[in-house]
CHARMM-style PDB file with segment names, atoms N, HN, CA, C and O in Angstrom:
ATOM      1  N   MET     1     195.643 115.202 132.642  1.00  0.00      PROA
ATOM      2  CA  MET     1     195.710 114.885 131.250  1.00  0.00      PROA
ATOM      3  C   MET     1     194.869 113.644 131.005  1.00  0.00      PROA
ATOM      4  O   MET     1     194.910 112.689 131.781  1.00  0.00      PROA
ATOM      5  N   VAL     2     194.112 113.665 129.928  1.00  0.00      PROA
ATOM      6  HN  VAL     2     194.078 114.441 129.298  1.00  0.00      PROA
ATOM      7  CA  VAL     2     193.298 112.532 129.522  1.00  0.00      PROA
ATOM      8  C   VAL     2     193.448 112.338 128.021  1.00  0.00      PROA
ATOM      9  O   VAL     2     193.962 113.209 127.320  1.00  0.00      PROA
ATOM     10  N   THR     3     192.996 111.189 127.537  1.00  0.00      PROA
ATOM     11  HN  THR     3     192.579 110.481 128.107  1.00  0.00      PROA
ATOM     12  CA  THR     3     192.984 110.970 126.103  1.00  0.00      PROA
ATOM     13  C   THR     3     191.800 111.720 125.501  1.00  0.00      PROA
ATOM     14  O   THR     3     190.962 112.255 126.227  1.00  0.00      PROA
ATOM     15  N   GLU     4     191.736 111.757 124.192  1.00  0.00      PROA
ATOM     16  HN  GLU     4     192.416 111.323 123.602  1.00  0.00      PROA
ATOM     17  CA  GLU     4     190.635 112.452 123.528  1.00  0.00      PROA
ATOM     18  C   GLU     4     189.278 111.846 123.868  1.00  0.00      PROA
ATOM     19  O   GLU     4     188.248 112.503 123.716  1.00  0.00      PROA
ATOM     20  N   THR     5     189.272 110.598 124.326  1.00  0.00      PROA
ATOM     21  HN  THR     5     190.109 110.064 124.450  1.00  0.00      PROA
ATOM     22  CA  THR     5     188.018 109.942 124.701  1.00  0.00      PROA
ATOM     23  C   THR     5     187.710 110.102 126.179  1.00  0.00      PROA
ATOM     24  O   THR     5     186.708 109.576 126.664  1.00  0.00      PROA
ATOM     25  N   GLY     6     188.575 110.833 126.913  1.00  0.00      PROA
ATOM     26  HN  GLY     6     189.390 111.259 126.519  1.00  0.00      PROA
ATOM     27  CA  GLY     6     188.340 111.093 128.325  1.00  0.00      PROA
ATOM     28  C   GLY     6     188.877 110.042 129.276  1.00  0.00      PROA
ATOM     29  O   GLY     6     188.581 110.077 130.470  1.00  0.00      PROA
ATOM     30  N   GLU     7     189.661 109.112 128.763  1.00  0.00      PROA
ATOM     31  HN  GLU     7     189.901 109.084 127.793  1.00  0.00      PROA
ATOM     32  CA  GLU     7     190.212 108.043 129.594  1.00  0.00      PROA
ATOM     33  C   GLU     7     191.611 108.412 130.088  1.00  0.00      PROA
ATOM     34  O   GLU     7     192.243 109.333 129.569  1.00  0.00      PROA
ATOM     35  N   SER     8     192.077 107.692 131.082  1.00  0.00      PROA
ATOM     36  HN  SER     8     191.564 106.944 131.504  1.00  0.00      PROA
ATOM     37  CA  SER     8     193.448 107.874 131.557  1.00  0.00      PROA
ATOM     38  C   SER     8     194.415 107.361 130.493  1.00  0.00      PROA
ATOM     39  O   SER     8     194.194 106.289 129.929  1.00  0.00      PROA
ATOM     40  N   PRO     9     195.476 108.104 130.211  1.00  0.00      PROA
ATOM     41  CA  PRO     9     196.416 107.660 129.180  1.00  0.00      PROA
ATOM     42  C   PRO     9     197.275 106.505 129.660  1.00  0.00      PROA
ATOM     43  O   PRO     9     197.593 106.403 130.845  1.00  0.00      PROA
ATOM     44  N   GLY    10     197.644 105.645 128.740  1.00  0.00      PROA
ATOM     45  HN  GLY    10     197.386 105.728 127.778  1.00  0.00      PROA
ATOM     46  CA  GLY    10     198.539 104.538 129.037  1.00  0.00      PROA
ATOM     47  C   GLY    10     199.994 104.962 128.877  1.00  0.00      PROA
ATOM     48  O   GLY    10     200.286 106.104 128.521  1.00  0.00      PROA
ATOM     49  N   PHE    11     200.884 104.044 129.141  1.00  0.00      PROA
ATOM     50  HN  PHE    11     200.646 103.116 129.430  1.00  0.00      PROA
ATOM     51  CA  PHE    11     202.321 104.320 129.072  1.00  0.00      PROA
ATOM     52  C   PHE    11     202.725 104.822 127.693  1.00  0.00      PROA
ATOM     53  O   PHE    11     203.470 105.796 127.583  1.00  0.00      PROA
ATOM     54  N   ARG    12     202.245 104.171 126.646  1.00  0.00      PROA
ATOM     55  HN  ARG    12     201.640 103.379 126.735  1.00  0.00      PROA
ATOM     56  CA  ARG    12     202.610 104.542 125.266  1.00  0.00      PROA
ATOM     57  C   ARG    12     202.196 105.973 124.962  1.00  0.00      PROA
ATOM     58  O   ARG    12     202.976 106.728 124.383  1.00  0.00      PROA
ATOM     59  N   THR    13     200.991 106.356 125.340  1.00  0.00      PROA
ATOM     60  HN  THR    13     200.357 105.742 125.810  1.00  0.00      PROA
ATOM     61  CA  THR    13     200.499 107.708 125.093  1.00  0.00      PROA
ATOM     62  C   THR    13     201.320 108.742 125.851  1.00  0.00      PROA
ATOM     63  O   THR    13     201.657 109.793 125.306  1.00  0.00      PROA
ATOM     64  N   ILE    14     201.640 108.447 127.094  1.00  0.00      PROA
ATOM     65  HN  ILE    14     201.367 107.592 127.537  1.00  0.00      PROA
ATOM     66  CA  ILE    14     202.456 109.363 127.894  1.00  0.00      PROA
ATOM     67  C   ILE    14     203.847 109.496 127.290  1.00  0.00      PROA
ATOM     68  O   ILE    14     204.400 110.595 127.239  1.00  0.00      PROA
ATOM     69  N   LEU    15     204.415 108.387 126.833  1.00  0.00      PROA
ATOM     70  HN  LEU    15     203.966 107.494 126.875  1.00  0.00      PROA
ATOM     71  CA  LEU    15     205.736 108.410 126.217  1.00  0.00      PROA
ATOM     72  C   LEU    15     205.725 109.256 124.945  1.00  0.00      PROA
ATOM     73  O   LEU    15     206.616 110.081 124.745  1.00  0.00      PROA
ATOM     74  N   ILE    16     204.739 109.062 124.096  1.00  0.00      PROA
ATOM     75  HN  ILE    16     204.015 108.391 124.258  1.00  0.00      PROA
ATOM     76  CA  ILE    16     204.631 109.837 122.851  1.00  0.00      PROA
ATOM     77  C   ILE    16     204.509 111.323 123.163  1.00  0.00      PROA
ATOM     78  O   ILE    16     205.187 112.149 122.552  1.00  0.00      PROA
ATOM     79  N   ARG    17     203.647 111.658 124.113  1.00  0.00      PROA
ATOM     80  HN  ARG    17     203.096 110.987 124.609  1.00  0.00      PROA
ATOM     81  CA  ARG    17     203.446 113.068 124.478  1.00  0.00      PROA
ATOM     82  C   ARG    17     204.741 113.668 125.020  1.00  0.00      PROA
ATOM     83  O   ARG    17     205.093 114.798 124.684  1.00  0.00      PROA
ATOM     84  N   SER    18     205.442 112.919 125.851  1.00  0.00      PROA
ATOM     85  HN  SER    18     205.156 112.000 126.124  1.00  0.00      PROA
ATOM     86  CA  SER    18     206.694 113.414 126.426  1.00  0.00      PROA
ATOM     87  C   SER    18     207.759 113.622 125.354  1.00  0.00      PROA
ATOM     88  O   SER    18     208.470 114.627 125.373  1.00  0.00      PROA
ATOM     89  N   LEU    19     207.872 112.688 124.431  1.00  0.00      PROA
ATOM     90  HN  LEU    19     207.295 111.871 124.416  1.00  0.00      PROA
ATOM     91  CA  LEU    19     208.860 112.819 123.358  1.00  0.00      PROA
ATOM     92  C   LEU    19     208.529 113.988 122.435  1.00  0.00      PROA
ATOM     93  O   LEU    19     209.430 114.650 121.921  1.00  0.00      PROA
ATOM     94  N   CYS    20     207.253 114.240 122.225  1.00  0.00      PROA
ATOM     95  HN  CYS    20     206.520 113.702 122.642  1.00  0.00      PROA
ATOM     96  CA  CYS    20     206.837 115.342 121.361  1.00  0.00      PROA
ATOM     97  C   CYS    20     207.186 116.692 121.963  1.00  0.00      PROA
ATOM     98  O   CYS    20     207.298 117.679 121.237  1.00  0.00      PROA
ATOM     99  N   ARG    21     207.356 116.751 123.255  1.00  0.00      PROA
ATOM    100  HN  ARG    21     207.264 115.949 123.845  1.00  0.00      PROA
ATOM    101  CA  ARG    21     207.734 118.005 123.902  1.00  0.00      PROA
ATOM    102  C   ARG    21     209.128 118.467 123.447  1.00  0.00      PROA
ATOM    103  O   ARG    21     209.483 119.633 123.621  1.00  0.00      PROA
ATOM    104  N   PHE    22     209.905 117.562 122.873  1.00  0.00      PROA
ATOM    105  HN  PHE    22     209.616 116.615 122.732  1.00  0.00      PROA
ATOM    106  CA  PHE    22     211.238 117.911 122.377  1.00  0.00      PROA
ATOM    107  C   PHE    22     211.210 118.480 120.964  1.00  0.00      PROA
ATOM    108  O   PHE    22     212.262 118.834 120.432  1.00  0.00      PROA
ATOM    109  N   ILE    23     210.037 118.578 120.340  1.00  0.00      PROA
ATOM    110  HN  ILE    23     209.182 118.290 120.772  1.00  0.00      PROA
ATOM    111  CA  ILE    23     209.932 119.161 119.007  1.00  0.00      PROA
ATOM    112  C   ILE    23     210.384 120.618 119.094  1.00  0.00      PROA
ATOM    113  O   ILE    23     209.864 121.386 119.903  1.00  0.00      PROA
ATOM    114  N   PRO    24     211.352 120.993 118.261  1.00  0.00      PROA
ATOM    115  CA  PRO    24     211.787 122.392 118.292  1.00  0.00      PROA
ATOM    116  C   PRO    24     210.607 123.321 117.991  1.00  0.00      PROA
ATOM    117  O   PRO    24     209.783 123.034 117.122  1.00  0.00      PROA
ATOM    118  N   PHE    25     210.542 124.398 118.696  1.00  0.00      PROA
ATOM    119  HN  PHE    25     211.211 124.631 119.402  1.00  0.00      PROA
ATOM    120  CA  PHE    25     209.515 125.418 118.503  1.00  0.00      PROA
ATOM    121  C   PHE    25     208.113 124.950 118.878  1.00  0.00      PROA
ATOM    122  O   PHE    25     207.130 125.484 118.366  1.00  0.00      PROA
ATOM    123  N   ASP    26     208.005 123.959 119.766  1.00  0.00      PROA
ATOM    124  HN  ASP    26     208.804 123.525 120.183  1.00  0.00      PROA
ATOM    125  CA  ASP    26     206.695 123.479 120.211  1.00  0.00      PROA
ATOM    126  C   ASP    26     205.863 124.602 120.801  1.00  0.00      PROA
ATOM    127  O   ASP    26     204.643 124.626 120.642  1.00  0.00      PROA
ATOM    128  N   ALA    27     206.516 125.527 121.480  1.00  0.00      PROA
ATOM    129  HN  ALA    27     207.508 125.507 121.609  1.00  0.00      PROA
ATOM    130  CA  ALA    27     205.791 126.649 122.093  1.00  0.00      PROA
ATOM    131  C   ALA    27     205.086 127.498 121.037  1.00  0.00      PROA
ATOM    132  O   ALA    27     204.066 128.123 121.326  1.00  0.00      PROA
ATOM    133  N   LEU    28     205.619 127.525 119.823  1.00  0.00      PROA
ATOM    134  HN  LEU    28     206.448 127.017 119.588  1.00  0.00      PROA
ATOM    135  CA  LEU    28     204.989 128.302 118.754  1.00  0.00      PROA
ATOM    136  C   LEU    28     203.683 127.681 118.277  1.00  0.00      PROA
ATOM    137  O   LEU    28     202.902 128.339 117.590  1.00  0.00      PROA
ATOM    138  N   SER    29     203.435 126.425 118.631  1.00  0.00      PROA
ATOM    139  HN  SER    29     204.069 125.890 119.189  1.00  0.00      PROA
ATOM    140  CA  SER    29     202.204 125.764 118.191  1.00  0.00      PROA
ATOM    141  C   SER    29     200.964 126.368 118.836  1.00  0.00      PROA
ATOM    142  O   SER    29     199.843 126.084 118.414  1.00  0.00      PROA
ATOM    143  N   PHE    30     201.159 127.201 119.858  1.00  0.00      PROA
ATOM    144  HN  PHE    30     202.069 127.432 120.201  1.00  0.00      PROA
ATOM    145  CA  PHE    30     200.022 127.848 120.514  1.00  0.00      PROA
ATOM    146  C   PHE    30     199.652 129.173 119.860  1.00  0.00      PROA
ATOM    147  O   PHE    30     198.607 129.747 120.167  1.00  0.00      PROA
ATOM    148  N   LEU    31     200.500 129.660 118.964  1.00  0.00      PROA
ATOM    149  HN  LEU    31     201.349 129.194 118.715  1.00  0.00      PROA
ATOM    150  CA  LEU    31     200.197 130.911 118.280  1.00  0.00      PROA
ATOM    151  C   LEU    31     199.025 130.710 117.325  1.00  0.00      PROA
ATOM    152  O   LEU    31     198.836 129.616 116.793  1.00  0.00      PROA
ATOM    153  N   GLY    32     198.267 131.725 117.114  1.00  0.00      PROA
ATOM    154  HN  GLY    32     198.421 132.614 117.545  1.00  0.00      PROA
ATOM    155  CA  GLY    32     197.139 131.624 116.197  1.00  0.00      PROA
ATOM    156  C   GLY    32     195.878 131.142 116.868  1.00  0.00      PROA
ATOM    157  O   GLY    32     194.928 130.753 116.188  1.00  0.00      PROA
ATOM    158  N   GLY    33     195.845 131.157 118.200  1.00  0.00      PROA
ATOM    159  HN  GLY    33     196.617 131.473 118.752  1.00  0.00      PROA
ATOM    160  CA  GLY    33     194.626 130.795 118.911  1.00  0.00      PROA
ATOM    161  C   GLY    33     194.402 129.315 119.127  1.00  0.00      PROA
ATOM    162  O   GLY    33     193.303 128.910 119.506  1.00  0.00      PROA
ATOM    163  N   GLU    34     195.409 128.502 118.898  1.00  0.00      PROA
ATOM    164  HN  GLU    34     196.301 128.831 118.590  1.00  0.00      PROA
ATOM    165  CA  GLU    34     195.265 127.065 119.130  1.00  0.00      PROA
ATOM    166  C   GLU    34     195.109 126.793 120.618  1.00  0.00      PROA
ATOM    167  O   GLU    34     195.781 127.417 121.439  1.00  0.00      PROA
ATOM    168  N   GLU    35     194.232 125.872 120.968  1.00  0.00      PROA
ATOM    169  HN  GLU    35     193.686 125.365 120.301  1.00  0.00      PROA
ATOM    170  CA  GLU    35     194.001 125.529 122.377  1.00  0.00      PROA
ATOM    171  C   GLU    35     194.973 124.487 122.907  1.00  0.00      PROA
ATOM    172  O   GLU    35     195.177 124.385 124.116  1.00  0.00      PROA
ATOM    173  N   SER    36     195.571 123.716 122.012  1.00  0.00      PROA
ATOM    174  HN  SER    36     195.405 123.799 121.029  1.00  0.00      PROA
ATOM    175  CA  SER    36     196.505 122.686 122.453  1.00  0.00      PROA
ATOM    176  C   SER    36     197.759 122.737 121.594  1.00  0.00      PROA
ATOM    177  O   SER    36     197.732 123.170 120.442  1.00  0.00      PROA
ATOM    178  N   GLY    37     198.853 122.285 122.184  1.00  0.00      PROA
ATOM    179  HN  GLY    37     198.875 121.933 123.120  1.00  0.00      PROA
ATOM    180  CA  GLY    37     200.118 122.271 121.462  1.00  0.00      PROA
ATOM    181  C   GLY    37     200.253 121.031 120.600  1.00  0.00      PROA
ATOM    182  O   GLY    37     199.428 120.119 120.640  1.00  0.00      PROA
ATOM    183  N   TRP    38     201.322 121.029 119.820  1.00  0.00      PROA
ATOM    184  HN  TRP    38     201.993 121.770 119.788  1.00  0.00      PROA
ATOM    185  CA  TRP    38     201.556 119.880 118.949  1.00  0.00      PROA
ATOM    186  C   TRP    38     201.686 118.601 119.751  1.00  0.00      PROA
ATOM    187  O   TRP    38     201.250 117.543 119.297  1.00  0.00      PROA
ATOM    188  N   HSD    39     202.284 118.675 120.947  1.00  0.00      PROA
ATOM    189  HN  HSD    39     202.638 119.535 121.315  1.00  0.00      PROA
ATOM    190  CA  HSD    39     202.475 117.474 121.762  1.00  0.00      PROA
ATOM    191  C   HSD    39     201.134 116.853 122.150  1.00  0.00      PROA
ATOM    192  O   HSD    39     201.035 115.631 122.260  1.00  0.00      PROA
ATOM    193  N   ASP    40     200.099 117.671 122.359  1.00  0.00      PROA
ATOM    194  HN  ASP    40     200.178 118.664 122.269  1.00  0.00      PROA
ATOM    195  CA  ASP    40     198.773 117.129 122.670  1.00  0.00      PROA
ATOM    196  C   ASP    40     198.067 116.638 121.410  1.00  0.00      PROA
ATOM    197  O   ASP    40     197.422 115.590 121.438  1.00  0.00      PROA
ATOM    198  N   ARG    41     198.175 117.359 120.331  1.00  0.00      PROA
ATOM    199  HN  ARG    41     198.699 118.211 120.308  1.00  0.00      PROA
ATOM    200  CA  ARG    41     197.507 116.939 119.091  1.00  0.00      PROA
ATOM    201  C   ARG    41     198.095 115.655 118.541  1.00  0.00      PROA
ATOM    202  O   ARG    41     197.355 114.783 118.085  1.00  0.00      PROA
ATOM    203  N   ILE    42     199.414 115.523 118.577  1.00  0.00      PROA
ATOM    204  HN  ILE    42     200.015 116.231 118.947  1.00  0.00      PROA
ATOM    205  CA  ILE    42     200.064 114.316 118.056  1.00  0.00      PROA
ATOM    206  C   ILE    42     199.757 113.109 118.925  1.00  0.00      PROA
ATOM    207  O   ILE    42     199.514 112.021 118.402  1.00  0.00      PROA
ATOM    208  N   SER    43     199.763 113.278 120.242  1.00  0.00      PROA
ATOM    209  HN  SER    43     199.961 114.161 120.666  1.00  0.00      PROA
ATOM    210  CA  SER    43     199.546 112.152 121.151  1.00  0.00      PROA
ATOM    211  C   SER    43     198.064 111.863 121.412  1.00  0.00      PROA
ATOM    212  O   SER    43     197.724 110.836 121.999  1.00  0.00      PROA
ATOM    213  N   GLY    44     197.187 112.767 120.976  1.00  0.00      PROA
ATOM    214  HN  GLY    44     197.463 113.601 120.498  1.00  0.00      PROA
ATOM    215  CA  GLY    44     195.753 112.547 121.187  1.00  0.00      PROA
ATOM    216  C   GLY    44     195.335 112.763 122.629  1.00  0.00      PROA
ATOM    217  O   GLY    44     194.459 112.063 123.136  1.00  0.00      PROA
ATOM    218  N   THR    45     195.960 113.733 123.295  1.00  0.00      PROA
ATOM    219  HN  THR    45     196.672 114.302 122.883  1.00  0.00      PROA
ATOM    220  CA  THR    45     195.647 113.998 124.695  1.00  0.00      PROA
ATOM    221  C   THR    45     195.130 115.421 124.866  1.00  0.00      PROA
ATOM    222  O   THR    45     195.249 116.257 123.971  1.00  0.00      PROA
ATOM    223  N   ARG    46     194.559 115.672 126.029  1.00  0.00      PROA
ATOM    224  HN  ARG    46     194.463 114.993 126.756  1.00  0.00      PROA
ATOM    225  CA  ARG    46     194.085 116.991 126.407  1.00  0.00      PROA
ATOM    226  C   ARG    46     194.370 117.196 127.884  1.00  0.00      PROA
ATOM    227  O   ARG    46     194.312 116.252 128.672  1.00  0.00      PROA
ATOM    228  N   VAL    47     194.678 118.428 128.256  1.00  0.00      PROA
ATOM    229  HN  VAL    47     194.725 119.195 127.616  1.00  0.00      PROA
ATOM    230  CA  VAL    47     194.880 118.768 129.662  1.00  0.00      PROA
ATOM    231  C   VAL    47     193.548 119.259 130.206  1.00  0.00      PROA
ATOM    232  O   VAL    47     192.891 120.101 129.595  1.00  0.00      PROA
ATOM    233  N   ILE    48     193.155 118.726 131.361  1.00  0.00      PROA
ATOM    234  HN  ILE    48     193.689 118.042 131.857  1.00  0.00      PROA
ATOM    235  CA  ILE    48     191.893 119.118 131.967  1.00  0.00      PROA
ATOM    236  C   ILE    48     192.160 119.741 133.329  1.00  0.00      PROA
ATOM    237  O   ILE    48     193.206 119.514 133.938  1.00  0.00      PROA
ATOM    238  N   SER    49     191.221 120.512 133.786  1.00  0.00      PROA
ATOM    239  HN  SER    49     190.372 120.697 133.292  1.00  0.00      PROA
ATOM    240  CA  SER    49     191.316 121.145 135.095  1.00  0.00      PROA
ATOM    241  C   SER    49     190.404 120.412 136.058  1.00  0.00      PROA
ATOM    242  O   SER    49     189.231 120.189 135.759  1.00  0.00      PROA
ATOM    243  N   ARG    50     190.925 120.041 137.196  1.00  0.00      PROA
ATOM    244  HN  ARG    50     191.878 120.222 137.439  1.00  0.00      PROA
ATOM    245  CA  ARG    50     190.113 119.370 138.223  1.00  0.00      PROA
ATOM    246  C   ARG    50     189.943 120.331 139.362  1.00  0.00      PROA
ATOM    247  O   ARG    50     190.825 120.460 140.211  1.00  0.00      PROA
ATOM    248  N   ASN    51     188.829 121.002 139.390  1.00  0.00      PROA
ATOM    249  HN  ASN    51     188.113 120.897 138.700  1.00  0.00      PROA
ATOM    250  CA  ASN    51     188.543 121.984 140.452  1.00  0.00      PROA
ATOM    251  C   ASN    51     187.749 121.373 141.566  1.00  0.00      PROA
ATOM    252  OT1 ASN    51     187.423 122.055 142.537  1.00  0.00      PROA
TER     253      ASN     51
END
């Protein structure tokens, strides 16, 4: 996981993202072709793949 600018997230960003995971129906935020869930959009983060 990185911030929208590609940096490592700080404690505050991780906390916000974690708390957002408790939003009811968060899984529904992926419907409609969205690439990221509400927890990523609200916290300004993105999940990346390290191959």
